[in-house]
C-alpha positions as CSV (number, residue, x, y, z in Angstrom):
1,M,0.0,0.0,0.0
2,S,1.3,3.4,-0.9
3,Q,2.8,5.4,1.9
4,G,3.0,8.6,-0.1
5,V,5.9,10.7,-1.3
6,A,8.8,12.2,0.7
7,Y,10.3,15.3,-0.8
8,L,12.9,18.0,-0.1
9,G,10.9,20.6,1.8
10,P,9.6,22.7,3.3
11,S,6.2,23.2,1.8
12,G,6.3,25.5,-1.2
13,T,9.6,24.4,-2.8
14,F,9.9,23.7,-6.5
15,T,10.3,20.0,-5.4
16,H,6.9,20.3,-3.9
17,Q,5.5,21.3,-7.2
18,A,7.3,18.4,-8.9
19,V,5.5,16.0,-6.5
20,L,2.2,17.4,-7.7
21,A,3.3,16.8,-11.3
22,L,4.7,13.3,-10.8
23,R,2.3,11.8,-8.2
24,P,-0.8,14.1,-8.2
25,G,-3.1,13.3,-5.3
26,A,-0.5,11.4,-3.3
27,A,0.2,12.3,0.3
28,A,3.3,14.5,0.3
29,A,5.6,14.7,3.3
30,P,8.3,17.4,3.3
31,V,11.7,16.4,4.9
32,A,14.9,18.3,5.6
33,S,17.4,16.6,3.3
34,Q,17.9,14.3,0.3
35,A,19.2,11.6,2.6
36,E,16.1,11.8,4.8
37,A,13.8,11.5,1.8
38,L,15.6,8.5,0.4
39,D,15.8,6.8,3.9
40,A,12.0,7.1,4.1
41,V,11.8,5.1,0.9
42,G,14.3,2.6,2.1
43,A,12.5,2.1,5.4
44,G,9.1,1.8,3.7
45,T,7.5,4.8,5.3
46,A,7.3,6.4,1.9
47,S,6.7,4.7,-1.5
48,Y,8.6,7.4,-3.4
49,A,11.0,10.3,-3.0
50,V,11.1,13.3,-5.2
51,L,14.4,15.2,-5.4
52,P,16.0,17.8,-7.7
53,I,18.7,16.2,-9.8
54,D,19.7,18.7,-12.6
55,N,19.4,22.4,-13.3
56,S,19.9,24.1,-16.7
57,V,21.7,27.1,-15.0
58,N,23.6,25.6,-12.1
59,G,24.1,22.0,-13.3
60,V,23.6,18.8,-11.4
61,V,22.5,18.8,-7.8
62,V,25.4,17.1,-6.1
63,P,23.7,16.2,-2.7
64,T,21.0,14.3,-4.6
65,L,23.6,12.4,-6.6
66,D,25.7,11.6,-3.5
67,A,22.7,10.4,-1.6
68,L,21.8,8.1,-4.5
69,L,25.3,6.7,-4.7
70,E,25.1,5.8,-1.0
71,R,21.8,3.8,-1.4
72,P,22.2,1.2,-4.2
73,A,18.8,-0.4,-3.2
74,L,17.0,2.7,-4.6
75,S,16.5,3.6,-8.3
76,I,15.1,6.5,-10.4
77,V,11.8,5.3,-12.0
78,D,10.6,8.6,-13.5
79,S,11.4,12.3,-13.8
80,V,9.8,15.6,-14.7
81,V,11.2,19.0,-15.8
82,L,9.7,22.2,-14.5
83,P,10.4,25.8,-15.6
84,I,11.9,27.7,-12.8
85,S,10.6,31.2,-12.2
86,F,11.1,33.2,-9.0
87,D,9.0,35.9,-7.4
88,A,10.3,38.4,-4.9
89,F,8.4,38.7,-1.6
90,T,8.4,40.7,1.6
91,R,6.5,40.4,4.8
92,D,6.1,44.1,5.5
93,P,6.3,46.3,2.4
94,S,6.5,49.5,4.6
95,I,10.1,48.5,5.6
96,E,12.9,49.4,3.3
97,P,14.6,46.1,2.2
98,Q,18.3,45.6,2.9
99,V,19.0,42.0,2.1
100,V,17.7,39.3,-0.3
101,V,17.4,35.7,1.1
102,S,17.1,32.5,-1.0
103,H,18.8,29.2,-1.8
104,P,22.2,29.7,-3.5
105,H,20.7,28.6,-6.8
106,G,17.9,31.1,-6.4
107,L,20.3,33.9,-5.7
108,A,22.5,32.9,-8.7
109,Q,19.5,32.9,-11.0
110,C,18.3,36.3,-9.9
111,R,21.7,38.0,-9.7
112,A,21.0,40.9,-12.1
113,W,17.8,41.8,-10.3
114,I,19.5,41.8,-6.9
115,E,22.6,43.8,-8.1
116,S,20.5,46.4,-9.8
117,R,19.0,47.2,-6.4
118,G,22.2,47.2,-4.5
119,L,21.0,44.6,-2.0
120,A,23.1,42.3,0.1
121,T,22.3,38.5,0.0
122,R,22.0,35.8,2.5
123,E,21.7,32.1,1.7
124,S,19.0,29.8,3.0
125,S,18.5,26.1,2.9
126,S,15.8,26.4,0.3
127,T,13.7,29.0,-1.5
128,A,10.6,28.1,0.4
129,A,12.4,28.3,3.8
130,A,13.7,31.8,2.8
131,C,10.1,32.9,2.2
132,R,8.7,31.2,5.3
133,D,11.3,32.7,7.6
134,L,11.4,36.2,6.3
135,G,12.4,38.9,8.8
136,P,12.0,42.7,8.7
137,G,13.9,44.4,5.9
138,E,14.3,41.1,4.0
139,I,13.2,40.1,0.5
140,G,12.6,36.4,-0.1
141,I,13.0,34.9,-3.6
142,G,11.0,31.7,-4.2
143,P,8.2,30.0,-6.2
144,A,5.0,31.9,-6.7
145,I,3.2,29.5,-4.4
146,C,5.1,30.9,-1.4
147,G,3.1,34.1,-1.6
148,S,-0.2,32.6,-0.6
149,L,1.3,29.8,1.4
150,Y,3.2,32.2,3.8
151,A,0.9,35.3,3.5
152,L,3.6,37.5,1.9
153,H,3.5,40.6,-0.2
154,T,4.7,40.2,-3.8
155,V,7.4,42.8,-4.6
156,Q,7.8,41.7,-8.2
157,A,7.0,38.5,-10.2
158,A,9.4,36.6,-12.4
159,V,12.7,38.3,-11.3
160,E,15.0,35.5,-12.7
161,D,17.7,36.5,-15.1
162,N,17.0,33.6,-17.5
163,A,13.4,33.0,-18.4
164,A,14.4,29.6,-19.9
165,A,15.7,28.0,-16.8
166,Y,14.6,24.4,-16.0
167,T,15.1,21.9,-13.2
168,Q,14.7,18.2,-13.5
169,F,13.3,16.2,-10.6
170,A,13.7,12.5,-10.1
171,L,11.1,10.1,-8.7
172,V,13.0,7.4,-6.7
173,A,11.6,4.1,-5.5
174,A,12.9,1.0,-3.6
175,S,14.3,-1.2,-6.4
176,T,17.6,-2.5,-7.7
177,L,16.2,-3.0,-11.2
178,P,17.6,-0.7,-13.9
179,H,14.1,0.3,-14.9
180,V,14.4,-0.3,-18.6
181,S,12.0,-2.4,-20.6
182,A,12.9,-5.8,-22.0
183,A,12.6,-4.3,-25.5
184,G,14.0,-0.9,-24.7
185,D,10.9,0.9,-25.9
186,G,10.8,4.7,-25.6
187,D,13.5,7.3,-25.3
188,D,14.0,7.2,-21.6
189,G,17.6,7.9,-21.2
190,L,19.7,6.3,-18.4
191,L,21.9,7.3,-15.5
192,V,24.8,4.9,-15.0
193,T,27.6,4.9,-12.4
194,I,31.0,3.4,-13.1
195,L,33.5,2.7,-10.3
196,P,37.0,1.7,-11.6
197,D,39.1,-0.7,-9.5
198,A,42.0,1.7,-9.8
199,N,42.8,5.2,-11.1
200,V,45.1,4.4,-14.0
201,P,46.1,6.4,-17.1
202,G,43.5,6.2,-19.8
203,I,40.8,4.4,-17.8
204,L,38.1,7.0,-18.5
205,R,38.8,6.9,-22.2
206,R,38.5,3.1,-22.3
207,L,35.3,3.1,-20.3
208,L,33.7,5.7,-22.7
209,E,34.7,3.7,-25.8
210,V,32.0,1.2,-24.7
211,L,29.5,3.9,-25.5
212,E,31.2,5.1,-28.7
213,R,31.1,1.6,-30.2
214,R,27.4,1.5,-29.6
215,G,26.7,5.0,-30.9
216,I,25.4,6.1,-27.5
217,N,25.4,9.8,-26.8
218,M,26.5,10.9,-23.3
219,T,24.9,14.3,-22.4
220,N,26.8,14.8,-19.1
221,L,29.6,13.3,-17.1
222,V,30.0,13.9,-13.3
223,T,32.8,12.7,-11.1
224,R,32.5,12.1,-7.4
225,P,35.2,11.0,-4.9
226,V,35.0,7.7,-3.2
227,P,35.3,8.8,0.5
228,A,36.9,5.6,1.7
229,T,39.5,5.5,-1.0
230,P,41.3,8.8,-1.6
231,G,42.3,9.3,-5.2
232,L,39.5,7.1,-6.6
233,F,36.5,8.5,-8.3
234,V,33.1,7.2,-9.4
235,F,31.9,8.4,-12.8
236,L,28.2,9.2,-13.3
237,L,27.2,9.1,-17.0
238,F,23.9,10.6,-18.2
239,L,23.0,8.7,-21.4
240,S,20.5,9.6,-24.1
241,G,18.6,7.0,-26.0
242,S,16.5,3.8,-25.5
243,F,18.0,0.9,-23.5
244,S,16.8,-2.6,-23.0
245,A,17.8,-4.7,-20.0
246,D,20.0,-6.7,-22.3
247,D,21.8,-3.5,-23.4
248,V,22.6,-2.6,-19.8
249,A,23.8,-6.1,-19.0
250,S,26.1,-6.2,-22.0
251,M,27.6,-2.8,-21.2
252,R,28.2,-3.8,-17.6
253,Q,30.0,-6.9,-18.8
254,E,32.3,-4.8,-21.0
255,W,33.0,-2.4,-18.2
256,A,33.7,-5.3,-15.8
257,A,36.3,-6.7,-18.3
258,L,38.0,-3.3,-18.1
259,G,38.2,-3.4,-14.3
260,A,35.1,-1.4,-13.3
261,T,31.8,-2.0,-11.6
262,A,28.8,-0.4,-13.2
263,R,25.3,0.3,-11.9
264,A,22.2,1.5,-13.6
265,V,20.8,4.1,-11.2
266,G,17.6,4.4,-13.3
267,R,15.9,5.8,-16.3
268,I,16.2,9.6,-16.6
269,S,15.9,11.6,-19.8
270,P,18.5,14.3,-20.4
271,L,17.3,17.7,-19.1
272,A,17.5,19.3,-22.6
273,E,15.3,16.7,-24.2
274,L,12.6,17.0,-21.5
275,A,12.6,20.8,-21.8
276,E,12.2,20.5,-25.6
277,R,9.1,18.3,-25.1
278,R,7.3,20.8,-23.0
């Protein structure tokens, strides 16, 4: 029986909006971190977790990737991309604002608007938390939903520098399956991790040749350190295309022959492709 969806809170975040898009009508529970959301799925207290994974302006969301790397029993089963637009709010419009508060990504995506007003900035754990906890003389930058949710005055709508910004959100479930069909139907994309046994010259080139021989396009490559082994890195490959279970098994065998362990984290279309479909 479904236990609902855990998501990166508080209420009113863009991740909250992604929950409504991916699992409309499901009970949604905000949590404080990516790890907490995924642990709820692992413990069975939530059927799914929804987390931000990639942003067209600031790139991948590293805490989400790191949390997924640490939990191999969980997989990405679906994703959605949302346009990211920020409104500016204040709690008391009669007080002259001195500082703008938001998540670092929100501040970065509204830099021109902030600098044109000569305002200082302060980072918050999330855009929604910035709006929820606004103090005197502060402007919060967050999703439009925060205005009504936290009874705020809208200073200005759509203050982002780039009107074409998008964030991709992953739906994560408890499964070790690669979440690809037997026939590889559809253009789902795939996120794969590869951990070499050793850091040796040319290892990344040889690993990527497996993709080149198959004509597979890699849209992004992220490296993350292996905490227990200094100097060793795990590679996260964002792949475009349609993949069958046999395709994944074959690639894993080739990577194993090269001295690397591969894992299909789940199906996730490249951010640019999802944005184009909107």
